Structures are given as C-alpha cells and as structure tokens.
C-alpha positions in Angstrom: -90.2 -41.8 -40.7 -88.9 -44.9 -42.2 -85.9 -43.2 -43.4 -85.3 -41.1 -40.0 -85.8 -44.1 -37.7 -83.0 -46.4 -38.8 -80.6 -43.4 -38.2 -81.8 -42.8 -34.9 -81.4 -46.4 -33.8 -78.0 -46.9 -35.4 -76.8 -43.8 -33.8 -78.2 -45.1 -30.2 -76.8 -48.7 -30.8 -73.2 -47.4 -31.3 -73.2 -46.4 -27.4 -72.3 -49.1 -25.1 -74.2 -49.5 -21.9 -71.8 -49.2 -18.9 -72.3 -51.9 -16.2 -73.7 -50.7 -12.8 -73.5 -52.8 -9.7 -76.7 -54.0 -8.3 -78.0 -52.8 -4.9 -79.8 -54.6 -2.4 -83.6 -53.5 -2.2 -84.4 -52.7 1.4 -87.5 -50.6 1.2 -90.6 -49.8 -1.0 -92.3 -46.5 -0.7 -95.5 -45.7 -2.4 -96.5 -42.1 -3.4 -99.6 -40.6 -4.8 -98.5 -38.1 -7.5 -100.6 -35.1 -8.3 -99.6 -32.7 -10.9 -101.5 -29.5 -12.1 -100.3 -29.8 -15.7 -102.8 -27.2 -17.1 -103.0 -24.0 -14.9 -106.4 -23.1 -16.8 -107.8 -26.4 -15.4 -106.4 -26.5 -11.9 -109.6 -28.8 -10.7 -108.2 -31.5 -13.1 -104.8 -32.4 -12.0 -103.1 -35.7 -13.2 -102.9 -38.3 -10.4 -100.9 -41.3 -10.4 -99.7 -44.1 -8.3 -95.9 -44.2 -8.0 -93.3 -46.5 -6.5 -89.9 -45.8 -5.0 -87.7 -48.8 -4.4 -84.4 -47.9 -2.4 -81.3 -49.5 -1.0 -78.2 -48.1 0.8 -76.6 -46.6 -2.5 -79.2 -47.1 -5.1 -83.0 -46.5 -5.8 -85.4 -46.4 -8.6 -88.6 -44.5 -8.9 -91.4 -45.8 -11.2 -95.2 -46.0 -12.0 -97.3 -48.4 -10.5 -100.1 -47.4 -13.2 -97.5 -48.0 -16.0 -96.9 -51.5 -14.7 -100.5 -52.3 -14.5 -101.2 -50.7 -17.9 -98.4 -53.2 -19.2 -99.9 -56.2 -17.5 -103.4 -55.5 -19.1 -101.5 -55.0 -22.6 -99.8 -58.4 -22.0 -103.2 -60.1 -21.1 -104.6 -58.7 -24.4 -101.9 -59.7 -26.4 -101.8 -63.4 -25.0 -105.5 -63.7 -25.6 -105.1 -62.7 -29.4 -102.1 -64.9 -29.9 -104.2 -67.9 -28.4 -107.2 -67.1 -30.7 -105.1 -66.7 -33.8 -103.2 -70.0 -33.3 -101.9 -71.5 -36.5 -101.9 -68.1 -38.1 -98.3 -67.3 -39.6 -99.3 -63.5 -39.7 -100.6 -62.5 -36.2 -102.4 -59.3 -36.0 -102.5 -57.5 -32.5 -104.9 -54.9 -31.6 -104.5 -53.1 -28.0 -106.8 -51.0 -26.2 -106.1 -48.9 -23.4 -108.5 -48.2 -20.3 -106.4 -45.3 -18.9 -107.7 -41.8 -19.3 -104.4 -40.4 -19.1 -100.9 -41.7 -20.1 -98.8 -43.0 -17.0 -95.3 -41.6 -16.5 -92.9 -43.4 -18.9 -89.6 -42.6 -17.4 -87.8 -44.5 -14.6 -85.2 -42.8 -12.5 -82.4 -44.6 -11.2 -80.3 -42.9 -8.6 -76.8 -44.0 -7.6 -75.9 -42.0 -4.6 -72.3 -43.1 -4.1 -71.4 -42.5 -7.9 -73.7 -39.3 -7.9 -75.5 -40.6 -11.0 -78.9 -40.2 -12.4 -80.0 -42.7 -15.1 -83.3 -42.2 -16.7 -84.8 -45.3 -18.4 -87.3 -44.8 -20.9 -89.0 -47.7 -23.2 -89.8 -47.0 -26.7 -90.3 -50.6 -27.9 -86.7 -51.1 -26.7 -85.3 -50.0 -23.3 -83.1 -46.7 -23.6 -80.9 -45.4 -20.8 -79.7 -41.5 -20.5 -77.0 -41.2 -18.1 -76.2 -37.7 -16.4 -74.5 -36.5 -13.2 -77.2 -36.5 -10.4 -78.2 -32.8 -9.6 -76.7 -31.3 -6.3 -79.8 -30.0 -4.5 -78.8 -27.2 -1.8 -81.2 -28.3 0.9 -81.9 -26.0 3.9 -82.8 -28.4 6.8 -85.3 -26.7 9.4 -86.3 -27.5 13.0 -89.8 -28.3 12.1 -91.0 -31.9 12.5 -94.1 -34.0 11.6 -95.3 -37.5 11.5 -96.6 -39.2 8.4 -98.6 -42.6 9.3 -96.3 -42.8 12.3 -93.1 -42.1 10.5 -91.3 -39.2 12.1 -89.8 -36.5 9.7 -88.0 -33.3 9.5 -88.6 -30.4 7.2 -86.3 -29.2 4.4 -86.7 -26.6 1.6 -84.7 -26.0 -1.5 -85.1 -24.3 -4.9 -84.8 -26.9 -7.7 -85.5 -27.1 -11.4 -87.7 -23.6 -11.0 -89.7 -24.5 -8.1 -89.4 -24.0 -4.3 -89.6 -27.3 -2.8 -90.7 -28.3 0.7 -89.7 -31.9 1.7 -90.1 -34.2 4.8 -87.4 -36.6 5.2 -87.1 -39.5 8.0 -84.3 -39.0 9.9 -84.5 -42.6 11.2 -84.5 -44.0 7.6 -80.8 -43.3 6.4 -81.4 -43.4 2.7 -80.5 -40.4 0.4 -83.3 -41.0 -2.1 -86.8 -39.9 -2.7 -89.4 -39.4 -5.3 -88.7 -38.4 -8.9 -85.3 -36.4 -9.2 -85.4 -35.2 -5.2 -82.7 -36.7 -3.2 -79.6 -35.9 -1.3 -81.0 -35.5 2.4 -79.8 -37.4 5.3 -82.9 -39.4 5.3 -85.5 -40.8 3.0 -88.0 -38.2 1.5 -91.4 -39.3 2.6 -93.3 -36.5 1.4 -92.7 -33.5 -0.9 -94.4 -30.6 -2.8 -93.8 -27.2 -4.2 -95.0 -24.0 -2.5 -97.9 -23.6 -4.9 -98.9 -27.2 -4.2 -98.9 -27.8 -8.1 -96.7 -30.8 -7.8 -97.2 -33.2 -4.9 -95.7 -36.5 -3.7 -97.8 -37.5 -1.0 -96.9 -40.6 1.1 -99.3 -43.6 0.7 -97.3 -46.3 2.5 -93.8 -47.9 3.4 -92.8 -51.5 3.3 -89.5 -53.5 4.2 -88.2 -55.7 1.4 -88.0 -59.4 2.5 -85.0 -61.5 1.3 -87.7 -64.0 0.2 -89.2 -61.7 -2.2 -89.0 -63.2 -5.8 -87.9 -61.6 -8.7 -89.6 -62.4 -12.0 -88.8 -61.4 -15.5 -85.8 -59.4 -14.6 -85.4 -57.7 -18.0 -88.9 -56.6 -18.4 -89.9 -58.9 -21.2 -93.0 -61.2 -21.2 -92.8 -64.7 -22.0 -96.0 -66.6 -22.5 -97.2 -70.0 -23.6 -97.0 -70.4 -27.3 -100.1 -71.9 -29.2 -99.6 -75.5 -29.6 -97.3 -75.7 -26.5 -94.2 -75.4 -28.4 -91.6 -73.1 -26.4 -92.6 -69.5 -25.5 -93.3 -66.3 -27.2 -91.1 -63.4 -26.0 -93.2 -60.3 -26.6 -91.0 -57.2 -27.1 -91.9 -53.5 -26.6 -94.0 -54.1 -23.3 -92.3 -53.0 -20.0 -93.8 -55.4 -17.6 -90.9 -55.0 -15.1 -91.8 -56.7 -12.0 -88.0 -56.9 -11.1 -88.7 -53.6 -9.3 -90.7 -55.8 -6.9 -87.9 -58.1 -6.2 -84.7 -58.2 -3.9 -82.3 -56.0 -6.1 -82.1 -52.6 -7.8 -80.5 -53.0 -11.2 -80.5 -51.6 -14.7 -82.0 -53.6 -17.4 -79.5 -55.9 -19.2 -81.1 -55.3 -22.4 -81.1 -51.4 -22.4 -79.4 -49.4 -25.1 -77.4 -46.4 -23.9 -78.2 -43.3 -25.8 -78.3 -39.5 -25.6 -81.1 -37.3 -24.5 -81.1 -35.8 -28.2 -81.3 -39.1 -29.9 -84.0 -40.3 -27.6 -86.0 -36.9 -28.4 -85.8 -38.0 -32.0 -87.1 -41.4 -31.6 -90.0 -40.0 -29.4 -90.9 -37.4 -32.0 -90.9 -40.3 -34.7 -93.3 -42.2 -32.4 -95.6 -39.3 -31.5 -95.9 -38.4 -35.3 -97.0 -42.0 -36.3 -97.4 -44.5 -33.1 -98.8 -47.1 -35.3 -96.3 -46.9 -37.9 -93.4 -46.4 -35.2 -94.4 -49.8 -33.5 -94.5 -51.4 -37.0 -91.0 -50.2 -37.8 -89.7 -51.3 -34.5 -91.2 -55.0 -34.9 -89.6 -55.2 -38.3 -86.4 -54.0 -37.1 -86.4 -56.7 -34.5 -87.3 -59.5 -37.1 -90.9 -59.7 -35.9 -93.7 -60.5 -38.3 -97.3 -59.3 -38.2 -99.3 -56.2 -37.9 -99.8 -53.9 -34.9 -102.9 -51.8 -34.4 -103.4 -49.1 -31.8 -107.2 -48.5 -31.0 -107.5 -44.8 -31.1 -110.1 -42.1 -31.9 -110.0 -41.3 -35.6 -108.7 -37.8 -36.4 -108.7 -35.6 -39.6 -106.2 -36.4 -42.4 -102.8 -34.6 -41.6 -103.9 -33.5 -38.2 -101.4 -33.9 -35.3 -102.3 -36.3 -32.7 -104.1 -34.9 -29.7 -102.0 -34.2 -26.4 -102.7 -33.3 -23.0 -102.2 -29.7 -22.5 -99.0 -29.1 -20.5 -98.4 -25.4 -19.6 -97.0 -26.1 -16.3 -94.2 -28.9 -16.4 -92.5 -30.2 -13.3 -89.2 -28.6 -14.6 -89.8 -25.1 -15.3 -86.2 -24.1 -16.1 -83.5 -25.3 -18.2 -81.4 -28.2 -16.9 -78.0 -27.0 -15.6 
C-alpha cells in the first residue's frame, strides 16, 4: 500500500479545484433515511439522520450522524493529547460507538450550473464533479401534507428504481435528499415503490442571518498542551459550516476523479490503520494512530456489512 498510495495522491493533486460561488443558506431540512441494504434481512435496515441545507441555487446533503461521530472523535483526541502533554510522539486511539458506518459522501447540487459535486473525506477532502442527472419527473395531481407542509406528488424512474416524491409547491427550491432534485419545489419526502429506500421528513427550519459559521473548512483546532498556539487535527470532518449561513465547497478540497478516489478507498479498506498512518506521514504529522477494532485472522479481509441492494441498482449514465 505504501507504494500505491503516493501514486494515487500525486495523480489527484495534479487536478485543481475550480471555485464555485457560495450560495446563501435559506432552509434546513431533516430526514430520516432508511435503507434495506440486505434483502435477506429486511427487518434490519440501515437508519440514519440526514440533513439538507438549501438556498436558491445550491444545496448540500450530509449526515447528522457523521457529524456527531466526528465530534465524538474530536473529544477523544483532545483528551488523549491533553493526557500526553510533553510527549513528542503522541499516540492516538479512537473508539467508535456506532454500530453502522454513517454515510460518508456529501452531495453538493448547483441548479443553475446543473452540477453535482460529491465530497468525500479520506483524511483529506476530495471532490468529484459531474453533470447533475436529469430526472424525468411526472407531476401528478395528488396532494398530501407533511407536518403542515402542503405537498404534491411526482414519480420518476431514476438509478434503477421507481421513485415517489412529495414536493412543496410553496417552497421554490429545486433540491432534495441524496441525488433527487429538479422538481418545481423542495422535495419533502421520497421513497421507492418497494419502500426499500426512504427519505422521511423529520423537520424544516429557516436559516437566520445571525446563524454563526464555525470552522468553515471542517478542520478542528483545539488548545495545545501548555497553552502554546493550537493543534490542527487533520483527517476529521467536523464540518459545522453546514449549519451556517452559506453553502460552499471546502477550500482545502482536492478535485479528483471517481477512478482515483476508488483507488484510495480500496487502499483504506485493505488496511485502515496503515492508511491513516501513511496519510499522517504524508501531511508531516508525527506519532501513531490506532483504530480500536475487533481482531481478525491473519490475511482475512475486513468485515463489511452485506449490501446486495444498493441505492443505485443500475450503471450511472
């Protein structure tokens, strides 16, 4: 992996990040995401708390659970650095309380430019840009109210599934959860006809101008032992900027291709601890990183949740 990783990074670094104008955040929509990943265990779906922040032109869809996981990691690292004050070779051990891995991708949708930019963090932030899919929605006359929000029904076939969406005609945003967009109103709730993937409405709030943005680039700064300066902890995506007044891409991101990002992810999955160690070294960080995980037989592949029913069940077009 040590020979493969620098090549992947070098290839990714040769691609520059094209600036995208920030958009004013006007509303935050919360969803409960449910996905039957394994059809042999339909009674054990993945459930996750998600967030959509939207403006007139742009939106970003992310995981609340991912943010909470990152905050928990931040607290662990902060405490360990404090306890190892004066030690030149800091050792970090991170424990996760979550039973399932939260969604790692963030989806930025820019309606006017018809762009979809996927952000994923593998120690560094990586961006994959592609044209937004054109979804052929059929708008029906059916109406329904979700927590007092009046909605109209629409259907479409997208990524191999037959989707039913309910959009708010009085909230004129073209955005929605995941990659669902393009309706003349905010998508409040959506699900496929088999109810294997559901985005259920869990609340909506307006974004106030006074809302503060903290840590816009998603890196964590904590007080260093002894009170000298601060420690910038890389590799942790505590991006509370999504709760602020603007929708914008991270300034520290590296634009790459899906192929190169998949190479990095394969290296990470093969040896997560070694991957993190190599990334730390590549960024000039000294010390050791340990992930608390159950032991497995020598040479055995890391255990993964069974996914025989992905959200996208046909090739991208």
